[in-house]
N, C-alpha and C positions, 0 to 999 in steps of 0.2 A: 846277269843280264844277255841276251842272247840275240844273236842278230841271223837271219837265215841266209844260209850260203848258197850258191848259185846249184849247186849238187842235191839241194835239198836237205841237207844238214843243217847243223847250227854252229855258230862261232861265238866262242866267248868274247864278252865286252865288259870290263869291269870299272866298275866306277869307283873312283877316289875315296870318297865318304864310306863306301862298304869295305874298301881297305883298311882304312883307318879304324872303322870301328871293330872288325876282324882282329886286327893287331893289338886295341884293348882288352878285348875277351882273351885272346890266347895269352897275352902276357899278365895281366893282372887277375884274370880267373883261374886259368889253366897253367899259369906259372912258365910258359914259354922264355925261355931265356934269350936274350938278342939275337945270337946265332942261329938259334932254331927259328925264331920268326922270320929273319932275313932269309931264310932258305924255303919258306913256306912262300913268302913275299915273292921272291925270284921265281920260284915255281908258277906260281898264278899268274905273274905277270908275262913270263915266256909262253903260258899256254894261250893267253888272249892276244885278240887282234888289235885290242885298242885299251887304253884306260882312259874312260871318259872323265874330265875333269867336273869340277864342282860348277852347277850351271851359271849361266852370267845375269840372271836374273832371280830375284828371289821364289822360292818356291812356293805355288798355290797352296792353301790351306785344304786337302782335299781328304786324308785318309784319318784325321785324329791324332796325328803323330808327327810332329815337325820333323823327328827324323826321317821317317816313311816318307814324308811329303818331299825330301831333299834327294832320297833315292828315286822316287817316282820323276822328278824334274830331270835327273841324271839320265834316266831311261828314255824320257822322251826327246831330251837334247842329243842323245846320242843316237836316235831314230833306232831304234832297238824294238824287235818283234816280241820280246819274249822276257819278262822279269819272274825269276824262279826264286821263291820265297817261301819260309816256313810259318811266316808272322799271319797265324789265322784271326788275330785280332783287328789289324789294321790293314793289311793290304789283302789278303786273298778275297775278303769278303768286296771289294770292288771287282774283281772279275777281268776287267781292264780299264785303262785310263789313256784316252788320247791316241788310238791304236796299238797300245802296247799291251799284251794279254800278260795277266798274272796268274801264274801257276806254282803247285807245290813241284818239289822235287819228283815224287814219286808220279805225278801229272805228267811229267815231261819223260821221266824215263818208259811210260808206257805209250805215250805219241812215237817215242823215238823208236822202241821196239814193233811196233806197228809199221812203220814206214818202209 
């Protein structure tokens, strides 16, 4: 998730559920050892200006996937401008949700290069 900075750039905002999912994938599917995962987690949290916690109210079903609805709810609650996702099935077709644009990493890079 990204928040637009005063200088026109973007600042990274992480969501706790995203960190949890990333840990699950890296440890269980890619066999990252605990120390290696903690290094990745530390790097990401140091780059982020904020780690958004889980939303205070249950997410509204919108995407067709409860896990993605949770990410959307985190993005809305954190008041980010952009949610970057590769999820072509549930998130990207939405385009935007409650003022949060949903774009691919590639689209974000194009946008940043042209700025």
